[in-house]
VOMITI-82952 format. One record per atom (N, C-alpha, C, O): x, y, z; residue in one letter; atom name. Coordinates in pm, 1 decimal. Layout:
BEGIN
+----------+----------+----------+--------+-------+
|        u |        v |        w | residu | atome |
+----------+----------+----------+--------+-------+
|        X |        Y |        Z |      A |    CA |
...
+----------+----------+----------+--------+-------+
end
This chain:
BEGIN
+----------+----------+----------+--------+-------+
|        u |        v |        w | residu | atome |
+----------+----------+----------+--------+-------+
|     84.8 |   -117.6 |      0.0 |      M |     N |
|      0.0 |      0.0 |      0.0 |      M |    CA |
|     88.9 |    123.2 |      0.0 |      M |     C |
|    178.0 |    137.1 |     83.8 |      M |     O |
|     64.2 |    210.8 |    -93.1 |      K |     N |
|    139.3 |    335.1 |   -102.2 |      K |    CA |
|     73.1 |    440.4 |    -14.4 |      K |     C |
|    -46.7 |    466.3 |    -25.7 |      K |     O |
|    153.0 |    500.8 |     73.5 |      L |     N |
|    100.3 |    602.5 |    163.7 |      L |    CA |
|    123.9 |    741.6 |    107.8 |      L |     C |
|    224.0 |    767.8 |     41.2 |      L |     O |
|     32.0 |    827.8 |    135.7 |      S |     N |
|     43.6 |    967.2 |     97.5 |      S |    CA |
|    152.7 |   1033.6 |    179.5 |      S |     C |
|    182.7 |    990.8 |    291.0 |      S |     O |
|    211.7 |   1138.0 |    124.2 |      Q |     N |
|    311.1 |   1214.0 |    199.2 |      Q |    CA |
|    246.3 |   1288.2 |    316.1 |      Q |     C |
|    315.6 |   1333.9 |    407.0 |      Q |     O |
|    113.4 |   1300.1 |    313.7 |      N |     N |
|     41.1 |   1369.8 |    420.0 |      N |    CA |
|    -13.8 |   1274.7 |    525.9 |      N |     C |
|    -93.0 |   1315.8 |    610.6 |      N |     O |
|     27.5 |   1148.1 |    522.1 |      N |     N |
|    -28.0 |   1049.0 |    614.2 |      N |    CA |
|      1.2 |   1085.0 |    760.2 |      N |     C |
|    109.1 |   1134.1 |    793.2 |      N |     O |
|    -96.0 |   1059.8 |    845.3 |      I |     N |
|    -79.3 |   1073.1 |    990.0 |      I |    CA |
|    -68.7 |    931.2 |   1043.7 |      I |     C |
|   -159.4 |    850.5 |   1023.1 |      I |     O |
|     39.7 |    900.0 |   1111.5 |      H |     N |
|     68.5 |    763.5 |   1156.5 |      H |    CA |
|    -27.0 |    724.3 |   1270.2 |      H |     C |
|     -2.0 |    753.7 |   1387.1 |      H |     O |
|   -135.7 |    658.0 |   1233.3 |      T |     N |
|   -236.4 |    620.2 |   1333.2 |      T |    CA |
|   -181.9 |    518.1 |   1432.1 |      T |     C |
|   -223.7 |    515.8 |   1547.9 |      T |     O |
|    -90.3 |    434.9 |   1388.5 |      G |     N |
|    -30.8 |    335.8 |   1479.3 |      G |    CA |
|     40.8 |    402.7 |   1595.5 |      G |     C |
|     29.6 |    358.4 |   1709.8 |      G |     O |
|    114.4 |    509.3 |   1566.2 |      E |     N |
|    184.4 |    582.0 |   1672.7 |      E |    CA |
|     85.4 |    647.8 |   1767.8 |      E |     C |
|    104.9 |    646.4 |   1889.4 |      E |     O |
|    -20.4 |    705.2 |   1712.4 |      I |     N |
|   -122.5 |    768.7 |   1796.6 |      I |    CA |
|   -183.7 |    664.5 |   1889.3 |      I |     C |
|   -199.2 |    689.1 |   2008.9 |      I |     O |
|   -218.2 |    549.1 |   1835.1 |      L |     N |
|   -277.5 |    441.7 |   1914.3 |      L |    CA |
|   -178.6 |    391.0 |   2019.0 |      L |     C |
|   -215.2 |    373.3 |   2135.2 |      L |     O |
|    -54.8 |    367.7 |   1979.3 |      A |     N |
|     46.6 |    317.7 |   2073.1 |      A |    CA |
|     68.5 |    415.4 |   2187.9 |      A |     C |
|     76.4 |    374.5 |   2303.7 |      A |     O |
|     78.2 |    543.0 |   2156.6 |      N |     N |
|     98.4 |    644.1 |   2260.7 |      N |    CA |
|    -19.6 |    647.4 |   2357.5 |      N |     C |
|     -1.4 |    659.1 |   2478.6 |      N |     O |
|   -140.7 |    636.9 |   2302.8 |      Y |     N |
|   -259.8 |    637.6 |   2388.4 |      Y |    CA |
|   -259.8 |    517.0 |   2481.9 |      Y |     C |
|   -283.1 |    531.1 |   2602.0 |      Y |     O |
|   -233.7 |    398.4 |   2426.5 |      L |     N |
|   -234.9 |    277.2 |   2508.2 |      L |    CA |
|   -129.3 |    285.1 |   2618.1 |      L |     C |
|   -154.6 |    247.8 |   2732.7 |      L |     O |
|    -11.7 |    333.8 |   2582.1 |      E |     N |
|     96.2 |    344.2 |   2680.2 |      E |    CA |
|     60.9 |    443.6 |   2790.7 |      E |     C |
|     75.3 |    413.0 |   2909.0 |      E |     O |
|     15.0 |    561.3 |   2752.3 |      S |     N |
|    -12.8 |    663.7 |   2853.0 |      S |    CA |
|   -133.4 |    628.9 |   2939.9 |      S |     C |
|   -145.6 |    679.3 |   3051.5 |      S |     O |
|   -223.0 |    542.9 |   2889.6 |      N |     N |
|   -340.1 |    502.7 |   2968.1 |      N |    CA |
|   -326.5 |    361.5 |   3024.7 |      N |     C |
|   -421.9 |    305.0 |   3078.3 |      N |     O |
|   -206.0 |    305.8 |   3011.6 |      K |     N |
|   -174.1 |    174.1 |   3068.3 |      K |    CA |
|   -275.0 |     66.0 |   3027.3 |      K |     C |
|   -323.9 |    -11.0 |   3110.0 |      K |     O |
|   -304.0 |     63.2 |   2897.8 |      I |     N |
|   -392.8 |    -39.6 |   2842.2 |      I |    CA |
|   -304.8 |   -133.3 |   2759.9 |      I |     C |
|   -236.7 |    -89.8 |   2667.1 |      I |     O |
|   -306.6 |   -261.0 |   2794.0 |      S |     N |
|   -222.6 |   -356.9 |   2722.4 |      S |    CA |
|   -285.0 |   -391.7 |   2587.5 |      S |     C |
|   -404.8 |   -373.9 |   2565.7 |      S |     O |
|   -201.0 |   -441.5 |   2498.3 |      K |     N |
|   -249.8 |   -486.3 |   2368.4 |      K |    CA |
|   -349.1 |   -600.9 |   2386.3 |      K |     C |
|   -448.0 |   -610.3 |   2313.7 |      K |     O |
|   -322.1 |   -687.4 |   2483.1 |      T |     N |
|   -411.5 |   -798.9 |   2511.1 |      T |    CA |
|   -548.1 |   -747.4 |   2556.2 |      T |     C |
|   -651.7 |   -796.7 |   2511.8 |      T |     O |
|   -547.1 |   -647.6 |   2644.9 |      E |     N |
|   -673.1 |   -592.1 |   2695.3 |      E |    CA |
|   -751.8 |   -526.3 |   2582.4 |      E |     C |
|   -872.6 |   -546.9 |   2570.9 |      E |     O |
|   -684.0 |   -447.2 |   2498.7 |      L |     N |
|   -753.5 |   -384.3 |   2386.6 |      L |    CA |
|   -809.3 |   -490.8 |   2292.8 |      L |     C |
|   -922.5 |   -479.7 |   2245.7 |      L |     O |
|   -730.2 |   -593.0 |   2266.3 |      G |     N |
|   -776.0 |   -702.5 |   2181.0 |      G |    CA |
|   -901.1 |   -767.9 |   2235.5 |      G |     C |
|   -993.9 |   -798.3 |   2160.4 |      G |     O |
|   -903.9 |   -789.8 |   2366.5 |      R |     N |
|  -1021.1 |   -848.9 |   2430.0 |      R |    CA |
|  -1142.8 |   -758.7 |   2411.5 |      R |     C |
|  -1253.0 |   -806.5 |   2384.3 |      R |     O |
|  -1122.2 |   -628.5 |   2426.3 |      R |     N |
|  -1233.8 |   -534.0 |   2416.8 |      R |    CA |
|  -1293.5 |   -525.8 |   2275.6 |      R |     C |
|  -1412.9 |   -500.2 |   2259.8 |      R |     O |
|  -1210.1 |   -547.4 |   2173.6 |      I |     N |
|  -1262.0 |   -538.5 |   2036.3 |      I |    CA |
|  -1268.7 |   -675.5 |   1968.6 |      I |     C |
|  -1288.7 |   -685.6 |   1847.6 |      I |     O |
|  -1251.6 |   -780.4 |   2049.2 |      N |     N |
|  -1263.9 |   -917.3 |   2000.4 |      N |    CA |
|  -1161.7 |   -950.5 |   1891.5 |      N |     C |
|  -1195.0 |  -1008.1 |   1787.9 |      N |     O |
|  -1038.1 |   -913.0 |   1917.6 |      R |     N |
|   -927.0 |   -945.5 |   1826.6 |      R |    CA |
|   -809.0 |   -992.5 |   1910.8 |      R |     C |
|   -801.1 |   -963.2 |   2030.1 |      R |     O |
|   -717.1 |  -1066.0 |   1847.3 |      N |     N |
|   -603.3 |  -1115.8 |   1923.3 |      N |    CA |
|   -493.4 |  -1009.3 |   1934.9 |      N |     C |
|   -493.7 |   -908.9 |   1863.8 |      N |     O |
|   -401.4 |  -1034.2 |   2025.1 |      G |     N |
|   -293.2 |   -940.1 |   2051.1 |      G |    CA |
|   -207.2 |   -911.4 |   1929.1 |      G |     C |
|   -154.9 |   -800.9 |   1914.6 |      G |     O |
|   -192.1 |  -1011.1 |   1840.4 |      M |     N |
|   -112.3 |   -990.6 |   1718.5 |      M |    CA |
|   -178.0 |   -887.8 |   1627.1 |      M |     C |
|   -109.3 |   -808.6 |   1562.6 |      M |     O |
|   -310.5 |   -889.0 |   1621.5 |      S |     N |
|   -381.0 |   -788.6 |   1540.8 |      S |    CA |
|   -354.9 |   -650.0 |   1596.3 |      S |     C |
|   -329.5 |   -556.2 |   1520.7 |      S |     O |
|   -360.8 |   -636.6 |   1727.6 |      I |     N |
|   -336.3 |   -506.7 |   1790.2 |      I |    CA |
|   -194.1 |   -462.0 |   1761.2 |      I |     C |
|   -170.4 |   -344.5 |   1733.2 |      I |     O |
|    -99.5 |   -554.4 |   1767.7 |      L |     N |
|     39.9 |   -521.4 |   1737.1 |      L |    CA |
|     51.7 |   -470.5 |   1593.2 |      L |     C |
|    125.7 |   -375.7 |   1567.2 |      L |     O |
|    -19.6 |   -531.9 |   1500.8 |      Q |     N |
|    -17.9 |   -485.7 |   1361.7 |      Q |    CA |
|    -77.6 |   -345.9 |   1349.0 |      Q |     C |
|    -25.9 |   -263.3 |   1273.8 |      Q |     O |
|   -185.9 |   -318.9 |   1421.7 |      F |     N |
|   -247.1 |   -185.5 |   1417.4 |      F |    CA |
|   -148.0 |    -80.3 |   1465.8 |      F |     C |
|   -138.9 |     28.5 |   1409.0 |      F |     O |
|    -74.3 |   -113.4 |   1570.8 |      I |     N |
|     21.2 |    -18.3 |   1629.8 |      I |    CA |
|    139.5 |      5.2 |   1536.6 |      I |     C |
|    190.2 |    117.0 |   1527.1 |      I |     O |
|    182.8 |    -98.7 |   1468.8 |      Q |     N |
|    298.0 |    -86.5 |   1380.7 |      Q |    CA |
|    263.1 |    -26.6 |   1245.0 |      Q |     C |
|    350.4 |     24.1 |   1174.6 |      Q |     O |
|    137.3 |    -32.4 |   1209.3 |      S |     N |
|     95.0 |     15.9 |   1078.1 |      S |    CA |
|     77.0 |    167.8 |   1078.5 |      S |     C |
|     27.8 |    224.4 |   1176.2 |      S |     O |
|    116.9 |    233.8 |    969.1 |      P |     N |
|    100.3 |    378.6 |    961.1 |      P |    CA |
|    -44.0 |    421.4 |    933.8 |      P |     C |
|    -77.0 |    539.4 |    944.9 |      P |     O |
|   -130.5 |    324.9 |    898.0 |      S |     N |
|   -271.1 |    358.9 |    874.4 |      S |    CA |
|   -358.3 |    244.7 |    923.0 |      S |     C |
|   -311.6 |    132.4 |    942.4 |      S |     O |
|   -486.6 |    275.5 |    942.5 |      I |     N |
|   -580.2 |    177.2 |    994.0 |      I |    CA |
|   -715.7 |    200.2 |    926.6 |      I |     C |
|   -750.0 |    313.0 |    891.3 |      I |     O |
|   -791.0 |     93.6 |    909.5 |      Q |     N |
|   -924.6 |    108.1 |    852.4 |      Q |    CA |
|  -1012.4 |    187.5 |    949.4 |      Q |     C |
|  -1004.0 |    169.7 |   1070.9 |      Q |     O |
|  -1094.8 |    273.3 |    895.3 |      T |     N |
|  -1180.0 |    359.0 |    977.0 |      T |    CA |
|  -1270.4 |    278.0 |   1069.0 |      T |     C |
|  -1287.7 |    314.3 |   1185.3 |      T |     O |
|  -1328.0 |    170.0 |   1019.7 |      G |     N |
|  -1417.2 |     87.8 |   1101.3 |      G |    CA |
|  -1347.3 |     29.7 |   1222.9 |      G |     C |
|  -1404.2 |     25.3 |   1332.0 |      G |     O |
|  -1224.0 |    -14.7 |   1204.1 |      I |     N |
|  -1146.5 |    -68.8 |   1316.4 |      I |    CA |
|  -1115.3 |     42.5 |   1415.9 |      I |     C |
|  -1126.1 |     23.2 |   1537.0 |      I |     O |
|  -1076.6 |    158.5 |   1364.6 |      L |     N |
|  -1046.6 |    271.1 |   1452.4 |      L |    CA |
|  -1169.5 |    311.0 |   1533.9 |      L |     C |
|  -1157.8 |    343.1 |   1652.2 |      L |     O |
|  -1285.8 |    309.2 |   1472.0 |      I |     N |
|  -1408.7 |    343.1 |   1543.9 |      I |    CA |
|  -1438.3 |    237.5 |   1650.3 |      I |     C |
|  -1484.1 |    271.6 |   1759.3 |      I |     O |
|  -1412.8 |    109.0 |   1620.4 |      D |     N |
|  -1429.0 |      4.3 |   1722.0 |      D |    CA |
|  -1337.3 |     31.7 |   1841.5 |      D |     C |
|  -1377.6 |     16.0 |   1956.8 |      D |     O |
|  -1214.9 |     72.2 |   1812.7 |      I |     N |
|  -1119.2 |    102.8 |   1919.8 |      I |    CA |
|  -1166.1 |    224.5 |   1999.3 |      I |     C |
|  -1155.7 |    226.5 |   2121.9 |      I |     O |
|  -1217.7 |    325.9 |   1929.6 |      C |     N |
|  -1271.6 |    444.6 |   1998.5 |      C |    CA |
|  -1377.1 |    402.8 |   2100.8 |      C |     C |
|  -1374.2 |    447.8 |   2215.4 |      C |     O |
|  -1469.7 |    317.0 |   2059.2 |      H |     N |
|  -1575.4 |    271.6 |   2149.8 |      H |    CA |
|  -1518.0 |    189.1 |   2264.6 |      H |     C |
|  -1563.6 |    199.8 |   2378.4 |      H |     O |
|  -1418.2 |    107.2 |   2234.3 |      A |     N |
|  -1361.2 |     18.2 |   2336.5 |      A |    CA |
|  -1290.6 |     95.5 |   2447.0 |      A |     C |
|  -1297.4 |     57.0 |   2563.8 |      A |     O |
|  -1222.9 |    204.2 |   2411.1 |      V |     N |
|  -1146.3 |    279.6 |   2512.2 |      V |    CA |
|  -1212.2 |    411.9 |   2548.2 |      V |     C |
|  -1161.6 |    487.1 |   2631.6 |      V |     O |
|  -1326.1 |    439.6 |   2484.3 |      K |     N |
|  -1401.1 |    563.9 |   2509.3 |      K |    CA |
|  -1313.1 |    687.5 |   2486.3 |      K |     C |
|  -1306.7 |    778.5 |   2569.0 |      K |     O |
|  -1246.3 |    686.9 |   2371.4 |      H |     N |
|  -1161.4 |    798.8 |   2331.2 |      H |    CA |
|  -1182.9 |    823.3 |   2182.4 |      H |     C |
|  -1187.8 |    728.2 |   2104.4 |      H |     O |
|  -1195.9 |    949.3 |   2142.2 |      N |     N |
|  -1222.9 |    982.2 |   2002.7 |      N |    CA |
|  -1091.9 |   1010.6 |   1927.9 |      N |     C |
|  -1043.4 |   1123.7 |   1925.8 |      N |     O |
|  -1036.4 |    906.5 |   1867.3 |      F |     N |
|   -914.3 |    920.7 |   1789.4 |      F |    CA |
|   -938.8 |   1001.9 |   1661.9 |      F |     C |
|   -846.2 |   1061.9 |   1607.2 |      F |     O |
|  -1062.8 |   1003.5 |   1615.2 |      L |     N |
|  -1094.5 |   1079.8 |   1494.4 |      L |    CA |
|  -1073.1 |   1229.2 |   1518.8 |      L |     C |
|  -1026.9 |   1300.8 |   1430.0 |      L |     O |
|  -1106.5 |   1275.6 |   1638.0 |      I |     N |
|  -1079.7 |   1416.5 |   1670.8 |      I |    CA |
|   -929.6 |   1440.0 |   1679.6 |      I |     C |
|   -880.1 |   1543.8 |   1635.6 |      I |     O |
|   -856.4 |   1343.0 |   1736.7 |      D |     N |
|   -710.6 |   1355.1 |   1743.1 |      D |    CA |
|   -652.7 |   1371.7 |   1603.2 |      D |     C |
|   -563.8 |   1453.8 |   1580.5 |      D |     O |
|   -704.5 |   1292.1 |   1509.6 |      L |     N |
|   -658.2 |   1302.3 |   1370.8 |      L |    CA |
|   -699.0 |   1436.2 |   1309.8 |      L |     C |
|   -618.6 |   1502.2 |   1244.0 |      L |     O |
|   -823.9 |   1475.5 |   1332.1 |      A |     N |
|   -873.6 |   1601.5 |   1276.7 |      A |    CA |
|   -792.8 |   1720.4 |   1328.0 |      A |     C |
|   -768.5 |   1816.1 |   1254.4 |      A |     O |
|   -751.4 |   1713.9 |   1454.4 |      N |     N |
|   -674.4 |   1824.0 |   1511.8 |      N |    CA |
|   -535.3 |   1837.5 |   1451.2 |      N |     C |
|   -469.4 |   1940.1 |   1468.3 |      N |     O |
|   -491.2 |   1735.1 |   1381.2 |      Q |     N |
|   -360.3 |   1741.5 |   1315.7 |      Q |    CA |
|   -369.4 |   1796.3 |   1172.9 |      Q |     C |
|   -267.5 |   1815.1 |   1106.5 |      Q |     O |
|   -489.3 |   1821.2 |   1127.3 |      M |     N |
|   -508.5 |   1877.6 |    994.0 |      M |    CA |
|   -488.9 |   2029.0 |   1000.2 |      M |     C |
|   -509.4 |   2089.8 |   1105.3 |      M |     O |
|   -449.5 |   2090.0 |    888.7 |      P |     N |
|   -431.6 |   2236.2 |    888.0 |      P |    CA |
|   -559.8 |   2310.2 |    925.1 |      P |     C |
|   -669.6 |   2270.1 |    886.4 |      P |     O |
|   -544.3 |   2417.0 |    999.7 |      A |     N |
|   -658.5 |   2493.9 |   1051.0 |      A |    CA |
|   -744.4 |   2551.4 |    939.0 |      A |     C |
|   -864.3 |   2571.9 |    957.8 |      A |     O |
|   -685.4 |   2577.5 |    823.8 |      E |     N |
|   -762.3 |   2640.2 |    715.8 |      E |    CA |
|   -851.9 |   2540.9 |    640.6 |      E |     C |
|   -929.9 |   2581.4 |    554.3 |      E |     O |
|   -841.4 |   2411.2 |    672.9 |      F |     N |
|   -927.9 |   2313.2 |    608.2 |      F |    CA |
|  -1070.6 |   2331.7 |    656.8 |      F |     C |
|  -1094.4 |   2367.2 |    772.3 |      F |     O |
|  -1165.1 |   2307.3 |    566.9 |      T |     N |
|  -1306.8 |   2318.0 |    603.4 |      T |    CA |
|  -1355.9 |   2184.9 |    658.3 |      T |     C |
|  -1288.5 |   2082.6 |    646.6 |      T |     O |
|  -1473.9 |   2188.1 |    718.1 |      S |     N |
|  -1539.5 |   2066.0 |    765.3 |      S |    CA |
|  -1690.3 |   2086.8 |    755.5 |      S |     C |
|  -1737.4 |   2196.6 |    725.6 |      S |     O |
|  -1763.1 |   1982.6 |    780.5 |      N |     N |
|  -1908.7 |   1991.0 |    776.4 |      N |    CA |
|  -1969.1 |   2016.5 |    913.6 |      N |     C |
|  -2090.6 |   2007.3 |    931.3 |      N |     O |
|  -1884.9 |   2048.2 |   1010.0 |      V |     N |
|  -1935.6 |   2076.8 |   1144.2 |      V |    CA |
|  -2015.0 |   2206.2 |   1138.7 |      V |     C |
|  -1966.2 |   2310.1 |   1094.3 |      V |     O |
|  -2138.0 |   2196.7 |   1185.1 |      V |     N |
|  -2225.4 |   2313.8 |   1185.2 |      V |    CA |
|  -2223.9 |   2373.6 |   1324.6 |      V |     C |
|  -2257.7 |   2307.0 |   1422.4 |      V |     O |
|  -2184.5 |   2499.5 |   1332.8 |      T |     N |
|  -2189.2 |   2566.0 |   1462.1 |      T |    CA |
|  -2311.4 |   2655.3 |   1463.4 |      T |     C |
|  -2335.5 |   2733.3 |   1371.2 |      T |     O |
|  -2385.5 |   2642.3 |   1567.0 |      D |     N |
|  -2507.2 |   2720.4 |   1582.6 |      D |    CA |
|  -2477.5 |   2831.0 |   1683.2 |      D |     C |
|  -2511.6 |   2820.3 |   1801.0 |      D |     O |
|  -2413.6 |   2936.8 |   1635.2 |      A |     N |
|  -2369.6 |   3045.6 |   1722.6 |      A |    CA |
|  -2483.8 |   3107.1 |   1803.2 |      A |     C |
|  -2466.5 |   3129.5 |   1923.0 |      A |     O |
|  -2599.6 |   3135.4 |   1743.5 |      P |     N |
|  -2708.0 |   3192.1 |   1824.6 |      P |    CA |
|  -2753.0 |   3098.3 |   1937.1 |      P |     C |
|  -2778.7 |   3142.7 |   2049.0 |      P |     O |
|  -2762.3 |   2969.7 |   1907.0 |      R |     N |
|  -2802.3 |   2871.8 |   2008.7 |      R |    CA |
|  -2697.3 |   2864.1 |   2118.7 |      R |     C |
|  -2731.1 |   2858.9 |   2237.0 |      R |     O |
|  -2570.2 |   2863.3 |   2080.2 |      M |     N |
|  -2462.5 |   2856.8 |   2178.7 |      M |    CA |
|  -2462.0 |   2981.8 |   2266.3 |      M |     C |
|  -2438.9 |   2972.7 |   2386.9 |      M |     O |
|  -2487.0 |   3097.4 |   2207.3 |      A |     N |
|  -2493.0 |   3221.8 |   2284.6 |      A |    CA |
|  -2607.2 |   3216.3 |   2384.7 |      A |     C |
|  -2592.0 |   3258.4 |   2499.4 |      A |     O |
|  -2721.9 |   3164.2 |   2341.6 |      K |     N |
|  -2837.6 |   3152.1 |   2430.0 |      K |    CA |
|  -2808.1 |   3055.5 |   2544.5 |      K |     C |
|  -2844.3 |   3082.1 |   2659.1 |      K |     O |
|  -2742.4 |   2943.3 |   2513.8 |      E |     N |
|  -2704.8 |   2847.1 |   2617.5 |      E |    CA |
|  -2610.6 |   2911.3 |   2719.3 |      E |     C |
|  -2625.6 |   2890.9 |   2839.8 |      E |     O |
|  -2514.2 |   2988.2 |   2671.0 |      N |     N |
|  -2420.7 |   3056.2 |   2761.2 |      N |    CA |
|  -2494.1 |   3156.3 |   2849.5 |      N |     C |
|  -2465.3 |   3168.2 |   2968.6 |      N |     O |
|  -2588.0 |   3227.4 |   2790.9 |      E |     N |
|  -2667.5 |   3324.3 |   2866.1 |      E |    CA |
|  -2749.9 |   3253.1 |   2974.1 |      E |     C |
|  -2758.3 |   3300.0 |   3087.6 |      E |     O |
|  -2810.3 |   3140.0 |   2937.8 |      L |     N |
|  -2889.1 |   3064.3 |   3034.6 |      L |    CA |
|  -2801.0 |   3008.6 |   3146.9 |      L |     C |
|  -2840.7 |   3008.4 |   3263.5 |      L |     O |
|  -2682.9 |   2962.0 |   3111.4 |      Q |     N |
|  -2590.7 |   2911.1 |   3213.7 |      Q |    CA |
|  -2551.6 |   3022.0 |   3311.2 |      Q |     C |
|  -2543.4 |   2998.7 |   3431.8 |      Q |     O |
|  -2527.8 |   3141.4 |   3259.8 |      A |     N |
|  -2494.2 |   3255.3 |   3345.5 |      A |    CA |
|  -2611.1 |   3290.7 |   3436.3 |      A |     C |
|  -2591.2 |   3321.3 |   3553.8 |      A |     O |
|  -2732.8 |   3286.7 |   3382.7 |      T |     N |
|  -2852.2 |   3314.5 |   3462.4 |      T |    CA |
|  -2868.9 |   3210.3 |   3572.5 |      T |     C |
|  -2900.3 |   3244.9 |   3686.5 |      T |     O |
|  -2848.4 |   3084.2 |   3539.4 |      I |     N |
|  -2858.4 |   2977.1 |   3638.3 |      I |    CA |
|  -2757.5 |   2999.2 |   3749.7 |      I |     C |
|  -2790.7 |   2984.5 |   3867.4 |      I |     O |
|  -2635.3 |   3034.1 |   3713.8 |      K |     N |
|  -2530.3 |   3059.7 |   3814.2 |      K |    CA |
|  -2571.1 |   3175.3 |   3904.9 |      K |     C |
|  -2554.8 |   3166.7 |   4026.6 |      K |     O |
|  -2623.2 |   3281.9 |   3848.2 |      T |     N |
|  -2667.4 |   3397.8 |   3927.0 |      T |    CA |
|  -2778.0 |   3357.6 |   4024.2 |      T |     C |
|  -2774.6 |   3395.6 |   4141.2 |      T |     O |
|  -2874.6 |   3281.9 |   3976.9 |      I |     N |
|  -2986.4 |   3237.5 |   4061.9 |      I |    CA |
|  -2935.5 |   3145.9 |   4173.2 |      I |     C |
|  -2980.4 |   3155.9 |   4287.4 |      I |     O |
|  -2842.4 |   3057.2 |   4140.1 |      Q |     N |
|  -2787.0 |   2968.2 |   4242.0 |      Q |    CA |
|  -2714.5 |   3048.4 |   4349.8 |      Q |     C |
|  -2729.9 |   3020.2 |   4468.7 |      Q |     O |
|  -2636.1 |   3147.6 |   4309.5 |      D |     N |
|  -2565.1 |   3232.1 |   4406.0 |      D |    CA |
|  -2663.5 |   3308.4 |   4493.8 |      D |     C |
|  -2646.7 |   3316.9 |   4615.4 |      D |     O |
|  -2765.4 |   3363.1 |   4430.6 |      E |     N |
|  -2867.9 |   3438.2 |   4503.5 |      E |    CA |
|  -2941.8 |   3346.8 |   4601.1 |      E |     C |
|  -2968.6 |   3386.2 |   4714.6 |      E |     O |
|  -2974.1 |   3227.7 |   4558.6 |      N |     N |
|  -3042.4 |   3130.8 |   4643.6 |      N |    CA |
|  -2955.2 |   3095.1 |   4764.1 |      N |     C |
|  -3005.0 |   3084.7 |   4876.2 |      N |     O |
|  -2827.4 |   3076.7 |   4741.1 |      N |     N |
|  -2735.7 |   3043.7 |   4849.7 |      N |    CA |
|  -2729.6 |   3158.0 |   4951.5 |      N |     C |
|  -2730.8 |   3134.1 |   5072.2 |      N |     O |
|  -2723.1 |   3280.6 |   4902.9 |      T |     N |
|  -2720.0 |   3397.7 |   4990.7 |      T |    CA |
|  -2847.9 |   3406.4 |   5073.6 |      T |     C |
|  -2842.2 |   3431.0 |   5194.1 |      T |     O |
|  -2962.0 |   3386.4 |   5010.1 |      L |     N |
|  -3089.8 |   3391.3 |   5081.2 |      L |    CA |
|  -3100.9 |   3279.3 |   5185.1 |      L |     C |
|  -3156.4 |   3299.7 |   5293.0 |      L |     O |
|  -3048.8 |   3162.9 |   5152.8 |      R |     N |
|  -3051.0 |   3050.1 |   5246.8 |      R |    CA |
|  -2969.9 |   3084.7 |   5371.5 |      R |     C |
|  -3013.9 |   3059.9 |   5483.7 |      R |     O |
|  -2852.1 |   3141.7 |   5351.2 |      I |     N |
|  -2767.4 |   3180.6 |   5464.1 |      I |    CA |
|  -2836.2 |   3288.5 |   5548.0 |      I |     C |
|  -2836.1 |   3282.2 |   5670.9 |      I |     O |
|  -2893.8 |   3385.9 |   5481.3 |      Q |     N |
|  -2964.6 |   3492.1 |   5553.5 |      Q |    CA |
|  -3081.6 |   3435.3 |   5632.5 |      Q |     C |
|  -3105.7 |   3477.7 |   5745.5 |      Q |     O |
|  -3153.6 |   3341.5 |   5576.1 |      N |     N |
|  -3266.1 |   3279.3 |   5641.6 |      N |    CA |
|  -3220.4 |   3201.8 |   5766.0 |      N |     C |
|  -3283.8 |   3209.2 |   5871.3 |      N |     O |
|  -3110.8 |   3128.1 |   5752.7 |      E |     N |
|  -3057.7 |   3053.6 |   5866.5 |      E |    CA |
|  -3017.6 |   3147.5 |   5979.8 |      E |     C |
|  -3044.2 |   3119.0 |   6096.6 |      E |     O |
|  -2953.4 |   3260.0 |   5945.5 |      L |     N |
|  -2914.0 |   3357.1 |   6046.9 |      L |    CA |
|  -3037.4 |   3415.5 |   6115.6 |      L |     C |
|  -3039.8 |   3430.5 |   6237.8 |      L |     O |
|  -3138.2 |   3447.9 |   6037.8 |      L |     N |
|  -3261.2 |   3504.1 |   6093.4 |      L |    CA |
|  -3327.4 |   3404.9 |   6189.1 |      L |     C |
|  -3375.5 |   3443.4 |   6295.6 |      L |     O |
|  -3329.6 |   3279.9 |   6151.5 |      M |     N |
|  -3389.8 |   3177.7 |   6236.6 |      M |    CA |
|  -3311.1 |   3161.9 |   6368.0 |      M |     C |
|  -3370.2 |   3139.8 |   6473.7 |      M |     O |
|  -3178.8 |   3173.1 |   6360.6 |      K |     N |
|  -3096.2 |   3165.2 |   6482.5 |      K |    CA |
|  -3120.1 |   3285.0 |   6571.6 |      K |     C |
|  -3124.1 |   3269.8 |   6693.7 |      K |     O |
|  -3136.2 |   3403.8 |   6515.3 |      L |     N |
|  -3160.2 |   3525.2 |   6592.2 |      L |    CA |
|  -3295.7 |   3520.5 |   6662.4 |      L |     C |
|  -3309.8 |   3569.3 |   6774.5 |      L |     O |
|  -3394.1 |   3462.2 |   6596.8 |      R |     N |
|  -3528.1 |   3451.5 |   6654.7 |      R |    CA |
|  -3533.3 |   3347.0 |   6765.8 |      R |     C |
|  -3620.6 |   3349.7 |   6852.5 |      R |     O |
|  -3437.2 |   3255.1 |   6760.4 |      G |     N |
|  -3426.7 |   3154.8 |   6865.1 |      G |    CA |
|  -3528.3 |   3052.9 |   6857.9 |      G |     C |
|  -3530.6 |   2962.0 |   6940.9 |      G |     O |
+----------+----------+----------+--------+-------+
end
């Protein structure tokens, strides 16, 4: 298989993840129903089939696809749709919730003090 000059070595990414998270090749193999030799091949290979990578993502609960995407040039486009108005509204609601929680906490403390003063 001829690799592109722009290839991102998925085997290295996978190997680094397994090492840093102390997951053995045997354990990963068990999680995706493959033997340790298959995992060794995935780690040594500069590329991996997308379906296998997605199986590994599910097995270790880590999104390697985002890791790969983050290595692409920033000027590349994607189909990710950002809903800026919705996100702004969510941020506004979160700020309102925080304000109400703080106010509620203050009122609770004041109420407790008042109850202690009344005896």
